[in-house]
BALOBA-1460 file (C-alpha; in Angstrom, 3 decimals):
// residues 164
<rec num="1" residu="m" x="10.355" y="-12.812" z="-13.667"/>
<rec num="2" residu="y" x="9.251" y="-12.711" z="-9.897"/>
<rec num="3" residu="n" x="5.295" y="-12.621" z="-10.820"/>
<rec num="4" residu="k" x="3.662" y="-14.359" z="-7.386"/>
<rec num="5" residu="f" x="2.450" y="-10.751" z="-6.680"/>
<rec num="6" residu="y" x="0.336" y="-11.111" z="-10.016"/>
<rec num="7" residu="e" x="-1.444" y="-14.102" z="-8.821"/>
<rec num="8" residu="f" x="-3.307" y="-12.168" z="-6.244"/>
<rec num="9" residu="s" x="-6.274" y="-10.615" z="-6.301"/>
<rec num="10" residu="a" x="-8.550" y="-8.145" z="-3.933"/>
<rec num="11" residu="e" x="-11.826" y="-6.423" z="-3.587"/>
<rec num="12" residu="d" x="-11.283" y="-2.521" z="-4.470"/>
<rec num="13" residu="i" x="-13.619" y="0.000" z="-1.839"/>
<rec num="14" residu="k" x="-16.078" y="-0.250" z="-4.850"/>
<rec num="15" residu="g" x="-16.520" y="-3.579" z="-4.198"/>
<rec num="16" residu="q" x="-14.616" y="-4.865" z="-7.289"/>
<rec num="17" residu="l" x="-12.219" y="-7.750" z="-7.886"/>
<rec num="18" residu="i" x="-9.196" y="-6.070" z="-9.003"/>
<rec num="19" residu="d" x="-6.049" y="-8.591" z="-10.025"/>
<rec num="20" residu="m" x="-2.700" y="-7.407" z="-9.494"/>
<rec num="21" residu="t" x="-1.937" y="-7.741" z="-13.182"/>
<rec num="22" residu="e" x="-3.668" y="-4.644" z="-13.904"/>
<rec num="23" residu="f" x="-0.061" y="-3.450" z="-12.035"/>
<rec num="24" residu="k" x="2.219" y="-5.369" z="-14.180"/>
<rec num="25" residu="g" x="5.306" y="-3.728" z="-15.242"/>
<rec num="26" residu="k" x="4.248" y="-0.764" z="-12.776"/>
<rec num="27" residu="t" x="6.483" y="0.417" z="-9.859"/>
<rec num="28" residu="v" x="4.124" y="-0.123" z="-6.798"/>
<rec num="29" residu="l" x="3.740" y="1.046" z="-3.274"/>
<rec num="30" residu="v" x="1.254" y="-1.337" z="-1.163"/>
<rec num="31" residu="v" x="0.226" y="0.672" z="2.197"/>
<rec num="32" residu="n" x="-1.821" y="-0.357" z="4.963"/>
<rec num="33" residu="t" x="-3.790" y="2.592" z="5.780"/>
<rec num="34" residu="a" x="-6.505" y="4.165" z="8.256"/>
<rec num="35" residu="s" x="-8.632" y="7.209" z="8.540"/>
<rec num="36" residu="k" x="-8.302" y="7.779" z="12.359"/>
<rec num="37" residu="c" x="-4.110" y="7.326" z="12.819"/>
<rec num="38" residu="g" x="-2.144" y="10.319" z="13.806"/>
<rec num="39" residu="l" x="0.004" y="8.942" z="10.636"/>
<rec num="40" residu="t" x="-3.219" y="9.706" z="8.762"/>
<rec num="41" residu="p" x="-1.925" y="12.885" z="7.701"/>
<rec num="42" residu="q" x="0.652" y="10.679" z="5.316"/>
<rec num="43" residu="f" x="-2.114" y="10.318" z="3.156"/>
<rec num="44" residu="e" x="-1.502" y="13.528" z="1.804"/>
<rec num="45" residu="g" x="2.447" y="12.785" z="0.944"/>
<rec num="46" residu="l" x="1.026" y="9.122" z="-0.526"/>
<rec num="47" residu="e" x="-0.611" y="11.289" z="-2.892"/>
<rec num="48" residu="k" x="1.785" y="13.440" z="-3.823"/>
<rec num="49" residu="l" x="4.008" y="10.249" z="-4.852"/>
<rec num="50" residu="n" x="1.020" y="9.151" z="-6.543"/>
<rec num="51" residu="q" x="0.241" y="12.557" z="-8.639"/>
<rec num="52" residu="k" x="4.344" y="13.159" z="-8.946"/>
<rec num="53" residu="y" x="5.003" y="9.351" z="-10.627"/>
<rec num="54" residu="k" x="2.049" y="8.309" z="-11.753"/>
<rec num="55" residu="d" x="2.156" y="8.925" z="-15.213"/>
<rec num="56" residu="k" x="6.248" y="7.218" z="-15.043"/>
<rec num="57" residu="g" x="5.107" y="4.135" z="-13.956"/>
<rec num="58" residu="l" x="4.290" y="4.015" z="-9.792"/>
<rec num="59" residu="v" x="0.904" y="2.873" z="-8.731"/>
<rec num="60" residu="v" x="0.230" y="3.040" z="-4.777"/>
<rec num="61" residu="l" x="-2.368" y="1.199" z="-3.891"/>
<rec num="62" residu="g" x="-3.780" y="2.001" z="-0.467"/>
<rec num="63" residu="f" x="-5.503" y="-0.896" z="1.885"/>
<rec num="64" residu="p" x="-7.379" y="0.323" z="5.020"/>
<rec num="65" residu="c" x="-7.052" y="-1.738" z="8.403"/>
<rec num="66" residu="d" x="-8.372" y="-1.754" z="11.458"/>
<rec num="67" residu="q" x="-6.246" y="-4.087" z="13.391"/>
<rec num="68" residu="f" x="-3.999" y="-1.450" z="15.197"/>
<rec num="69" residu="g" x="-6.092" y="0.865" z="17.735"/>
<rec num="70" residu="n" x="-9.295" y="0.412" z="16.065"/>
<rec num="71" residu="q" x="-8.326" y="3.672" z="13.992"/>
<rec num="72" residu="e" x="-10.492" y="2.364" z="10.464"/>
<rec num="73" residu="l" x="-13.832" y="2.108" z="12.151"/>
<rec num="74" residu="g" x="-15.709" y="2.905" z="8.974"/>
<rec num="75" residu="t" x="-17.053" y="1.388" z="6.091"/>
<rec num="76" residu="d" x="-15.541" y="1.221" z="2.468"/>
<rec num="77" residu="d" x="-18.117" y="4.169" z="1.171"/>
<rec num="78" residu="q" x="-16.876" y="5.864" z="4.770"/>
<rec num="79" residu="i" x="-13.338" y="5.279" z="4.440"/>
<rec num="80" residu="s" x="-13.333" y="6.342" z="0.263"/>
<rec num="81" residu="e" x="-15.580" y="9.509" z="1.323"/>
<rec num="82" residu="f" x="-12.326" y="10.100" z="4.194"/>
<rec num="83" residu="c" x="-9.706" y="10.183" z="1.689"/>
<rec num="84" residu="q" x="-11.145" y="11.914" z="-0.927"/>
<rec num="85" residu="i" x="-12.901" y="14.934" z="1.003"/>
<rec num="86" residu="n" x="-9.648" y="15.275" z="3.236"/>
<rec num="87" residu="y" x="-7.021" y="14.207" z="1.298"/>
<rec num="88" residu="g" x="-8.100" y="14.236" z="-2.506"/>
<rec num="89" residu="v" x="-6.686" y="10.205" z="-2.896"/>
<rec num="90" residu="s" x="-7.363" y="9.569" z="-6.411"/>
<rec num="91" residu="f" x="-4.996" y="6.231" z="-6.429"/>
<rec num="92" residu="p" x="-6.496" y="2.398" z="-5.854"/>
<rec num="93" residu="m" x="-8.136" y="2.015" z="-2.577"/>
<rec num="94" residu="f" x="-9.186" y="-1.531" z="-1.661"/>
<rec num="95" residu="s" x="-11.638" y="-2.975" z="1.056"/>
<rec num="96" residu="k" x="-10.497" y="-3.282" z="4.771"/>
<rec num="97" residu="v" x="-8.328" y="-6.053" z="5.294"/>
<rec num="98" residu="d" x="-6.376" y="-7.505" z="8.169"/>
<rec num="99" residu="v" x="-2.678" y="-7.328" z="7.695"/>
<rec num="100" residu="n" x="-1.702" y="-9.837" z="10.465"/>
<rec num="101" residu="g" x="-3.071" y="-13.318" z="12.001"/>
<rec num="102" residu="d" x="-4.643" y="-15.801" z="10.126"/>
<rec num="103" residu="q" x="-7.131" y="-13.762" z="8.435"/>
<rec num="104" residu="a" x="-4.311" y="-11.560" z="6.731"/>
<rec num="105" residu="h" x="-4.729" y="-10.867" z="3.278"/>
<rec num="106" residu="p" x="-2.842" y="-13.054" z="1.283"/>
<rec num="107" residu="i" x="-1.081" y="-9.773" z="-0.188"/>
<rec num="108" residu="f" x="0.371" y="-9.221" z="3.088"/>
<rec num="109" residu="k" x="1.196" y="-12.475" z="3.787"/>
<rec num="110" residu="f" x="3.492" y="-12.946" z="0.671"/>
<rec num="111" residu="l" x="5.139" y="-9.324" z="1.259"/>
<rec num="112" residu="k" x="5.502" y="-10.117" z="4.953"/>
<rec num="113" residu="s" x="7.453" y="-13.123" z="4.080"/>
<rec num="114" residu="k" x="9.656" y="-11.271" z="1.214"/>
<rec num="115" residu="l" x="10.759" y="-8.536" z="3.522"/>
<rec num="116" residu="k" x="10.599" y="-8.859" z="7.214"/>
<rec num="117" residu="g" x="10.388" y="-5.730" z="9.735"/>
<rec num="118" residu="g" x="12.746" y="-4.903" z="12.518"/>
<rec num="119" residu="i" x="12.164" y="-6.257" z="15.800"/>
<rec num="120" residu="l" x="8.686" y="-7.445" z="15.280"/>
<rec num="121" residu="g" x="9.885" y="-9.769" z="12.404"/>
<rec num="122" residu="s" x="7.894" y="-10.032" z="9.255"/>
<rec num="123" residu="k" x="4.571" y="-8.648" z="11.297"/>
<rec num="124" residu="v" x="3.291" y="-5.311" z="10.110"/>
<rec num="125" residu="k" x="3.860" y="-3.524" z="13.420"/>
<rec num="126" residu="w" x="1.215" y="-0.363" z="13.085"/>
<rec num="127" residu="n" x="-0.931" y="1.604" z="9.959"/>
<rec num="128" residu="f" x="0.977" y="3.326" z="7.036"/>
<rec num="129" residu="t" x="3.554" y="0.545" z="7.082"/>
<rec num="130" residu="k" x="5.174" y="0.903" z="3.121"/>
<rec num="131" residu="f" x="6.280" y="-2.065" z="0.928"/>
<rec num="132" residu="l" x="7.350" y="-0.990" z="-2.513"/>
<rec num="133" residu="l" x="7.716" y="-3.469" z="-5.326"/>
<rec num="134" residu="d" x="9.782" y="-3.296" z="-8.730"/>
<rec num="135" residu="a" x="8.148" y="-3.421" z="-12.201"/>
<rec num="136" residu="n" x="8.712" y="-7.314" z="-12.046"/>
<rec num="137" residu="g" x="6.371" y="-7.388" z="-8.908"/>
<rec num="138" residu="r" x="9.336" y="-8.173" z="-6.568"/>
<rec num="139" residu="p" x="9.406" y="-7.200" z="-2.873"/>
<rec num="140" residu="v" x="12.068" y="-5.199" z="-2.625"/>
<rec num="141" residu="k" x="11.666" y="-2.480" z="0.163"/>
<rec num="142" residu="r" x="9.812" y="-2.374" z="3.374"/>
<rec num="143" residu="f" x="9.430" y="1.274" z="5.384"/>
<rec num="144" residu="s" x="8.248" y="1.682" z="8.645"/>
<rec num="145" residu="p" x="4.943" y="3.259" z="9.762"/>
<rec num="146" residu="f" x="7.036" y="6.616" z="10.975"/>
<rec num="147" residu="t" x="8.985" y="6.887" z="7.432"/>
<rec num="148" residu="k" x="7.226" y="9.827" z="5.475"/>
<rec num="149" residu="p" x="6.056" y="9.283" z="1.834"/>
<rec num="150" residu="e" x="8.350" y="11.759" z="0.587"/>
<rec num="151" residu="a" x="11.480" y="9.613" z="2.132"/>
<rec num="152" residu="l" x="10.660" y="6.786" z="-0.383"/>
<rec num="153" residu="e" x="11.301" y="9.188" z="-3.118"/>
<rec num="154" residu="k" x="14.719" y="8.368" z="-3.796"/>
<rec num="155" residu="d" x="14.202" y="4.325" z="-4.083"/>
<rec num="156" residu="i" x="10.865" y="4.946" z="-6.142"/>
<rec num="157" residu="v" x="13.003" y="7.209" z="-9.066"/>
<rec num="158" residu="k" x="15.539" y="4.544" z="-8.787"/>
<rec num="159" residu="l" x="13.010" y="1.718" z="-9.646"/>
<rec num="160" residu="l" x="11.345" y="3.607" z="-12.268"/>
<rec num="161" residu="e" x="14.509" y="4.346" z="-13.934"/>
<rec num="162" residu="k" x="15.269" y="0.616" z="-13.996"/>
<rec num="163" residu="s" x="11.730" y="-0.287" z="-15.495"/>
<rec num="164" residu="k" x="12.385" y="2.129" z="-18.364"/>
């Protein structure tokens, strides 16, 4: 079993340390998010995927990031409130992280090392880059920030069916 992902933990948006082992056996979609980005409306599509497939084994994990055009200026409480009020986000959101550079969160260092991304190599190029992992914690596909959440559905369904 491929389980490096499960060795990580991250602080959720409420300040609780969450071990990724909590998501063992789930298909996981990791997304770096921002509240003031042109792509912010993708929260709606992410929440729809979450609602449609959470009982079938999908979990969406949102990681706010302020590395792209300072589009996530808020505190964790402000981010949480924004996501709840504007998009009804019910999937786990984490404390703000870096996704590139020396201070990048270990989860993103791991994901980028496993799934390279186009002309920028392993770097995350913008908000709403998406990483899809199978139920064994294996990164299987990386999606551009401009790939709408609904376009991920067939890949998600395929992984959910494999994990039955």
